C-alpha positions as CSV (number, residue, x, y, z in Angstrom):
1,M,19.9,-28.9,9.5
2,L,19.8,-25.3,10.6
3,K,18.5,-23.1,7.9
4,E,18.1,-19.4,9.1
5,G,17.2,-17.6,12.4
6,D,17.5,-14.0,14.3
7,G,20.6,-15.3,16.0
8,N,19.1,-15.5,19.4
9,L,18.3,-19.3,19.4
10,L,21.6,-21.3,19.0
11,Y,22.3,-24.9,18.7
12,A,24.0,-25.9,21.8
13,D,25.5,-29.2,23.6
14,C,22.9,-30.9,25.8
15,N,23.6,-30.4,29.6
16,R,21.6,-30.1,32.8
17,N,20.5,-26.5,32.0
18,R,16.7,-26.8,32.2
19,N,16.3,-23.7,30.2
20,Q,17.5,-25.5,27.0
21,I,14.9,-26.2,24.5
22,Q,15.2,-30.1,23.3
23,I,13.9,-31.9,20.2
24,H,13.9,-35.5,20.3
25,S,14.4,-37.3,17.0
26,T,14.7,-40.8,15.8
27,V,17.2,-40.0,13.4
28,T,20.0,-38.3,15.3
29,D,23.1,-39.7,16.9
30,H,22.0,-38.2,20.4
31,P,18.8,-38.7,22.4
32,A,18.1,-34.9,21.8
33,L,19.1,-31.8,19.8
34,C,19.3,-28.9,22.2
35,F,18.9,-25.0,21.6
36,T,19.7,-22.0,23.9
37,L,18.1,-18.7,24.0
38,T,20.6,-15.9,24.1
39,G,18.1,-12.9,24.0
40,P,14.6,-12.1,25.1
41,T,13.0,-13.7,22.0
42,G,14.2,-15.9,19.1
43,W,13.4,-18.0,16.0
44,L,15.1,-20.6,14.1
45,A,14.1,-22.4,10.8
46,V,15.3,-25.8,10.9
47,E,14.7,-29.3,9.5
48,I,14.8,-32.1,12.0
49,P,13.4,-35.2,10.6
50,G,12.0,-37.9,12.8
51,S,10.8,-35.6,15.3
52,Y,8.8,-37.0,17.9
53,G,9.0,-34.8,21.1
54,V,10.0,-31.4,22.3
55,R,10.8,-29.8,25.8
56,A,10.5,-26.2,26.2
57,G,13.0,-24.5,28.6
58,D,11.7,-23.7,32.2
59,N,11.6,-19.8,31.5
60,H,9.9,-19.6,28.2
61,N,6.9,-20.9,26.1
62,L,8.1,-22.4,22.9
63,T,6.0,-22.3,19.4
64,V,6.7,-25.4,17.3
65,T,5.9,-25.8,13.7
66,T,6.1,-29.4,12.3
67,T,5.3,-31.0,8.8
68,D,4.1,-34.5,8.2
69,N,3.5,-35.6,4.5
70,G,2.5,-32.1,3.4
71,H,0.4,-31.2,6.6
72,T,1.7,-28.6,8.9
73,E,0.9,-28.0,12.3
74,T,2.0,-25.2,14.9
75,R,1.6,-25.8,18.8
76,T,2.7,-23.9,21.9
77,V,4.7,-25.8,24.5
78,T,4.3,-24.3,27.9
79,K,7.6,-23.3,29.6
80,G,9.0,-26.4,31.5
81,T,6.8,-29.0,29.9
82,R,7.2,-31.7,27.1
83,S,4.9,-32.3,24.3
84,Y,4.9,-35.3,21.9
85,I,4.7,-34.1,18.4
86,A,4.0,-37.5,16.8
87,N,1.7,-40.4,17.5
88,A,4.5,-43.1,17.1
89,I,8.0,-43.0,16.9
90,G,9.1,-43.4,13.3
91,E,6.4,-41.4,11.8
92,D,7.7,-38.9,9.1
93,V,7.3,-35.7,11.3
94,M,9.9,-32.9,10.9
95,V,10.4,-30.0,13.2
96,V,10.8,-26.9,10.8
97,E,10.4,-23.8,13.1
98,L,11.2,-23.0,16.6
99,R,10.0,-19.7,17.9
100,V,10.2,-17.9,21.5
101,T,8.4,-14.6,22.0
C-alpha cells in the first residue's frame, strides 16, 4: 500500500530498466513491486508486508526502512545491488519507507 511521498518515487510496471527499485515480497501477485525515480531525490512511505529482498537502481543508492514485530531497521542498499531484508522467506517483515538522496 502506498501511503505518501514527495511525488518523485512512483510505483511502476516492472520491466528491464535496471534503474528501477525492486521490492520482493511473499504476499504479492508478482515476483517484485517496482518503483521509478523521476527526480534527483525521492521518498515514499509504503506498507509492503512479507518483504524479503530489495534491489537499488543502477544509478542511485537507496535507504530502506523495515519493521518486524515492533523492531525498526534502516539500511542503505548500494546502487545496482541487492540486499536481503529477512532471514527467511515468510518472516513478518514490512518495508515502510524508501528514500533516495
